[in-house]
C-alpha distance (Angstrom), angle and dihedral (degrees) to the residues before:
residue distance angle dihedral
X1 . . .
X2 3.84 . .
X3 3.82 119.3 .
X4 3.89 91.1 -157.1
X5 3.79 126.5 81.8
X6 3.69 108.2 -162.5
X7 3.85 118.4 -138.3
X8 3.87 93.8 0.4
X9 3.86 86.5 153.1
X10 3.74 122.9 38.3
X11 3.84 121.2 -131.8
X12 2.98 127.6 -78.8
X13 3.79 83.7 51.7
X14 3.88 113.1 -142.7
X15 3.88 104.7 -138.0
X16 3.73 92.3 -159.9
X17 3.88 92.1 52.2
X18 3.85 91.9 51.1
X19 3.75 90.9 47.9
X20 3.77 93.3 48.7
X21 3.90 93.0 47.2
X22 3.81 93.3 49.0
X23 3.82 91.6 46.4
X24 3.88 89.4 54.2
X25 3.84 86.8 52.4
X26 3.86 90.9 51.1
X27 3.94 96.2 -105.1
X28 3.87 129.1 126.8
X29 3.88 115.9 -131.5
X30 3.80 120.5 -145.0
X31 3.82 128.7 157.6
X32 3.80 127.0 -125.0
X33 3.84 125.4 -167.2
X34 3.79 118.5 -151.4
X35 3.90 127.4 -165.7
X36 3.83 118.2 -134.5
X37 3.74 112.2 -72.0
X38 3.90 94.5 17.6
X39 3.81 110.7 155.6
X40 3.80 128.5 -162.9
X41 3.89 103.4 -176.1
X42 3.84 128.0 -173.6
X43 3.78 105.2 -1.0
X44 3.75 123.5 167.8
X45 3.88 127.9 -177.1
X46 3.83 131.4 -168.7
X47 3.77 90.0 -131.6
X48 3.79 137.5 51.1
X49 3.85 117.3 -87.1
X50 3.80 134.3 -159.2
X51 3.86 122.1 -155.8
X52 3.75 127.2 -172.8
X53 3.85 127.6 176.0
X54 3.83 113.0 -128.8
X55 3.78 96.7 -175.6
X56 3.89 131.5 -15.8
X57 3.87 123.6 31.8
X58 3.83 138.1 -80.6
X59 3.70 128.6 -160.1
X60 3.77 106.1 -149.4
X61 3.72 137.0 -168.6
X62 3.84 116.0 -162.9
X63 3.76 110.1 179.1
X64 3.82 101.7 -52.1
X65 3.76 98.0 -22.5
X66 3.92 116.2 98.4
X67 3.86 120.2 -172.0
X68 3.74 142.9 148.4
X69 3.92 114.8 -108.3
X70 3.77 112.7 -151.7
X71 3.80 129.5 -176.5
X72 3.85 111.7 -54.0
X73 3.86 93.9 16.6
X74 3.80 111.4 128.0
X75 3.77 121.0 -152.8
X76 3.81 126.4 -159.2
X77 3.77 115.1 -154.3
X78 3.77 112.5 -169.6
X79 3.82 116.7 -136.2
X80 3.92 114.7 -90.9
X81 3.77 91.2 22.0
X82 3.80 121.8 133.8
X83 3.90 111.3 -125.0
X84 3.70 139.0 168.8
X85 3.80 132.4 -163.2
X86 3.83 128.7 -161.8
X87 3.84 128.5 -176.0
X88 3.75 100.3 -132.1
X89 3.84 92.2 169.4
X90 3.77 119.2 109.5
X91 3.79 88.8 -125.6
X92 3.70 141.7 28.5
X93 3.88 117.4 -41.8
X94 3.79 119.8 -153.4
X95 3.72 117.3 -161.5
X96 3.84 141.6 171.9
X97 3.70 125.4 -128.7
X98 3.76 133.0 -179.5
X99 3.81 139.7 174.4
X100 3.82 127.8 -151.3
């Protein structure tokens, strides 16, 4: 079962809409900005997490599933699941994250 929903949000992405939808689902919503080449290897959290690329691109590994997350793609990361994120874009990548 895939943890990524492609094109969950349509560009241009409405930040307030994403925040409101995530809040209804019990998730916070914060933004992170990564420089080109930034890597976040082998994270694990005791709660569920959502990630959504606002602009740029992330290569992600969630358990054994590897994929590219583009703007509008939403990724669900179950609690206690190893995951890694890599900014593979040739510029800055901005992405939302939230925990339940």
